[in-house]
N, C-alpha and C positions, 0 to 999 in steps of 0.2 A: 862396719860394726853392726851387729844385730840389735834391734830394739824389742824388748819383751813387753807384752801387755800385762799390766798388773793393776790391782786396786790401789786405792789411796795409801800412800806411804805413812808409816808411823815409825817412831824411833826403834821400836822392837823389830819391826820388819826390816828396817835398814840394817840392823845388826845381824839379822839371821839370813839375809840373802846370801846364797853360796857363791864362792868363787868358781870360775870355769877356766877351761884351757885358753879361752880368748876373752878380751874385754867385752862387756855387754852393757847396755843402758836400760834403765827402768824408769819410765815416766812417772812423775808425781801427779796423779789426778786430783790431788787436793790443793795444788798450787793456785794462786789467784788468776793465772792465765796459763794456757797451754805452753809447753816448751821446756819446763823445768825437768831435768833428768839427773838420775844418780848413775854414775859410771862405776861398775865393779870390775877391778882388774884381777888377773890371775893370782897376783900376790895377796889378794884379800883387801888391798887398799881401796878406799871408796872416795869419790869426789863428785862435786856438783857442777853442772854446766847448764847454761841457758841456750836453747836452740831458737833463734829468732829470725825474722825477716825485717831488714831495715827498710823503712818506707821510701818509696821513690820520691824524687824532688828535683831541684834544679841547682846546677853549679853556677858560681859567679862567672861573668863573661871573662874570656881570656884577655881581652883588650877593650878599652872604652869604645862604646858604640856597637860592639858585637852582641848578638842575641844571647840569652841565657841558654846554657846547655843542660839537657835533661839528664838526670842521674837515675838509672834504673834501680829498682829494689833488688836486694840481694840477701841470701840467707847466710848467717854466720853462727858459729858456736862460740859462746863466751864462757870461759872458765870462771867459776865462782870461788871454789876452794875445797879443801879436803874435809871429809867427815872424820871425827866429830867436832873439829875446830869450828866448822860451820854447822850448827845444829839445824833442825828442820825449819824452825821459825825464821832464823837468820837467812837461810838459803832462799826461802820463799819471799822474804822482804827484798833481798837483792835482785831476785828474778823479777819482781814487780817493778823495781827501778829500771832494770834493763829493758823490759817490755815498753815502759813509758818512753825511754830514751829512743828506742828503735822506732816507735810510732812517730816521733818528731823528726826522724831522718838522721839521728846521730848514731854513730857506731859505738855501742856499749863497751866494746873492747878498749877503745881509747878512753872512754869516760871512767871505766872502772880503774884502769891503770893510773889515770891522772888524779882521780879523787883520793888515792892513797897519799899523795904528796901535795897536790894543788887542788884546792876546793873548786867545786862547780860555782857558777855565778850566784845561784840562790843561796848556797852555804856562805859565800863571802858576804852577801848582804846581811844575813842573819848575824854573822860574827861582827861585822862592822857596827850594826845597830846595837848589839850587846856591848861593844866597846864604848860607843857614845853614851850609853846608859851608865856604865861603870864610871866613866870620866866625869859625868854630870856637869859638863861645861856648856851644853846647849839647853835651851828651854825645852820642856817636855813637848810643847806644841811643835817645835821645830823638828824634834826627833819623830814625832807622829807624822809630820808632813813628808819626811824622807821615806818612812815606811809606806805611806799611802802611794807615793809616786812609784816606788818599786813594784808594789802589788798591782797598781792600775796600768802602768805603762812599760815596765821592764820585766815582768814575770816570764815572758816568753823566752828570755835568755837564761832561765834558771838551770837548764841542763848543759850549758856550755862550760867547759873548764876555763877558768879565768885567764890562763896563760895562752889559750887559743882564741880568745875573744878579739875580734877585729872590728874596724869601722864598718865592714860589710855586714856584720851582725847588728851593729848599733843603729846605723842609719835608717833602716826600715822602721825600727821601733820609734825613733824620734819623729819620723814622718807621720806615722800613725797617731802618735800623741798630739802632734800639731793639728791634725785633722779634727781632733776633739777639742783642743784648747791650745792656742798658740802660746799663751802665758805659761801653761803647765809644761809644755814641751821644753821651754827654756829652763824652767826650774828642774825638770827631770834630768836634763843634761848636767846641770850643776850637781845634783845628787849623785849621778853616775860618776862624774869626774872625781868627786870627793871620795866615794867608796873605792874606786880603782886606785886612787893615789894612796889610800891606806893599804890596799892590797900590794901595791908596789913596795911600800915600806916593810911589808911582811916577807918580801922576797918571792911572791907568787907571780908577779907581773914584771917582766923586764922593762917594758915601756907602757905608759898609760895610753891606751888607744883613744881615749876620749879627749886627751890633751890636744888643744889646737882646733878642736871641732867648734864651728861657729853656729850658734842657734839659728840664725837667719837662713843658713843653708838648708835647713830642714823645715822651715816655716815657723820657728819659734820667735816670739816677740816679748819684749819686757812689758810688764803690767804698768798701767798709767799710775804714776804717783798720786795718791790722794792729797787734795789740798782744801778739803771742806772745813770751814770754821764758821760757827754760828755767831750771830750778833747777840747782844744782850737781849734784845726784843725777841729774837727767835729762841734763845735759851729759856726765856720766860714762858714761851708757848710750850716747850718741852716740859718744864716744871709743872705747869698747870695740867697738861694732858696726862701726866702720870696718874693723877687722881681719877681721871675719867676713862682710863684705858682698861679697866677690869683686870688689873694685874694684882698679884699677891702683895701684901704689905711689905714682905721681905724684899721683893723685887723692886718695888717703888723706892724703899729706903736705900737699897744698894745703888741704884742709878743716881739718886740724889747725892749719895756720898761720893760717887764718881765725880759729880759736878763740883762738890765742895773741896775735893782733894786733888783732882787731876790724876789720880792713881790709875794703874792698869786694871782692866776688868778682872783678870785672874787674881790679882792681889786683893781686890775688894771681895770677890766671890768667895775666896778662901780665908777671909779674915777670921781669926780665932779669938775668943775672949781673952786667952792668956797673953795675947800680943798688945792688949790695950792698957794704958795707964791714963784714965780719963781725968784724974785729979791734976795731972801734969799736962794734959792735953797732948798726949803722945801715943802714936801707934808704932810699935817697934816691929818692923818687918824682918824676919830671920833671913839669912843668906840663901837658904834653899828655896825661898819663895820669891826671890827677885830675879829679874832677867839678867842682871849683871853678876849674880852670885856673890853679892856683897850686901851684908845687912845694912839697913838704914832706918832712920827715924822719920816718920811722916808726922808733921805737926798738924794739929787739929784746931780749927777755929771753934768759937763758942757754939755756932750753929751745928757743926758736926758732932761736937760733944753732946749736945742736947739730943740730937737724933739717935746717937748710939746709946745714951742712957735709956731712952724710951725703948729701943730695940732689946737691950739686955733685960729690962723689966718684963718685956713681952715674952721672951723665951724662958726666963726664970732659971737660967743655968749659969754655973760659975766656970764652966769650961766648954770647949767645943766650938763649933761654927757659930758665928754671929748671925749670918743670913742663911736661914734653913729652908729647904724645899718642903712645902706642906707642913704636916705636924710631926714629921720625924726628926731625926738628928743629923741628917745628911746635908752638907753644904750645897748652896746653889752652885751650878756650874757656870763657867764663863760663857758657854754657848747659850745658856738660858737667858742671860742678859742681852746677848745679841738678838735672840729671837724676839724678846720683848720689845726692843727698839724697832725691829722690823715690823712687828704686828701693829705698833702705833702708827706706822706710815702706810699700812695696807691701803691700796686704792679700791674705791667702790666698784661694784659690777656695773653692767650696762644700764641697770635700772636705778643706779645711784645708791645702792644699798651695800652694806658690809664694809664700808671704809673705816679706817682707823681714826683715832682722835687727831692724828697729825697727818692726815692724807694730803691736805693742801700743801703744808710745808714739805712733806716727803716728795711730792711731785715737783715742786720748784727747786728744792735743794735736798736731795736724798742724802742721808747721813747714817753713819754707823756708831757703835759704842766708842770705838777708838777716836772717831771724830770729836767726841765730847772732850777727850783728853787734849786734842789739838786746839779745841775751842778755848779751854782753860788757859793754855799757854799763850794763845794769841791775845786773849782779853787781859791777862796779867800785864802784858807789854803795852797794849793800847790804852787801857783805862787806869792802870796803876803805875805805869812807867817803870815796871820792874826791869832791872838789868838782866841781860841774857844769862850770865853765869849763875844768878840766883834761880832763874826759871829752870835751868838745866838741873840744878840740885833738887829742886822741888819735884821734877819729873822723874828723878832717879836715873838719869842718863849717865853712861860712862863717858869720861872726857874723850873728845874726838882726837885730841893730840896725845900721842903716846908719852911724850916727855911730861906733859901736864899731869897725866895719870900717875907717873912715878914720883914727881917732885912736888906737885901742888896738892896737898892733902887737906886743905881747909874745906870746911863744910858750910860755912856761912849760916850757922845755926840761928843767930839773932836776926839776921836779915830774912831768913825763911819764916821765922815766927811772926815777924812784923808783917810780911807780905800775906801770910795766911790769914791773919786777923783782919787786914783790910779787905781781902777777898771775901771773907765771910760776911762782912758788913755790906759789901756791894751786892752779894747774892741776896741777902736779907731784904735790902731796900729796892733792888731793881730786877730781881729774878723771882724770888718767892712772893713778892708783892708788886703791884703796878704803881709806880710813883705818880703816874698821871691821875690815878683815882683820888688822890688827896688834894688835887689842885682845884681851887674854887675860882671859876671863871668870873671876869669882870662883867657887870651888868650895866646896860645903858639905862639912864632914866627914861621911863616911858613917855614923859612929857617933853623930853629934849628934842 
């Protein structure tokens, strides 16, 4: 079939190209890459195709231990569709996708056919993440972590139809991920397994290829469970250092409220004026802002109420965020609280300069914002003899036992209020102030 030289195609030119006694092709010089052609048939019918060269590569070994087999590059013609059902912009976009797939060594003829029924891996990930967002069953941070792992460690699989995805595709990506982070490789496999299991439920995947894959095979390791909990004396260091850390007043108050309530950083950072009933000493967290997706009441001690009254007076607003970034009306972010705690623990340089207010504590016992929550739970048990079931309710944890979650709906409101009041007094007397400063030492008689 002869190919004619022609200038950039336009819709008018496509319509006016004459039919001849034999089919002929006209290249579109305006395409994003060479190879897009319009075929004009003797009947006057017009259709688009991509002429491409599939990049050379390697085939998997025929048997374990055998070397990889080289796959030569080859030229193929990929049918796109008829004009005008496929207009100029749509044909160019599909041609761009075909060129990208061929450059990765994939045969676009298979990808185009498969994508009409079975999505490519990248499209499956987008649909799965959209499904998670619609269902709203996972925390926003968890959804963001899934997206980050896909983009950082799995995006090389985006052009593979999910029904053709095999362990031979997956294994190299997990190995590469483990070379960067063994913990993230393990988490990436978990993300992949969940996404493909959803794809299996949609009928796109006959068997989940990630099922049964062990993270350790590819270098993945579990992260070490954190167990840091500060003592009362160390918590006092943190409380005092907040005033010396050159942090905003809003950040200081937010971290202190974390200590007074044991709430999650995202819950505190996103606190709204409308959620507070300070006369009753209650903070009513709506379901959409809790990790368990169940609304709950956080009881406030007198010290927390006083802190919040002062904060509301400072912002002078009857609605919106309680803890605001700068002078605007945007709420502090959870990440900003984490950065503040890290900054307090910053280590000095070689000249001994630039260290944070908690550099010494940070070197001996590095801690995070979430460790403050664990500290609260630990000290409630150690110093206030709080029973575990009340501590779990104060933390807003879902019951670990499924039967308890269904049948035991008590919230221990009175016990929570009492514990919060005692905790506030303990923080006031042993954290916000130094109990040893009021002790008058015995003096010996100088003549004795």
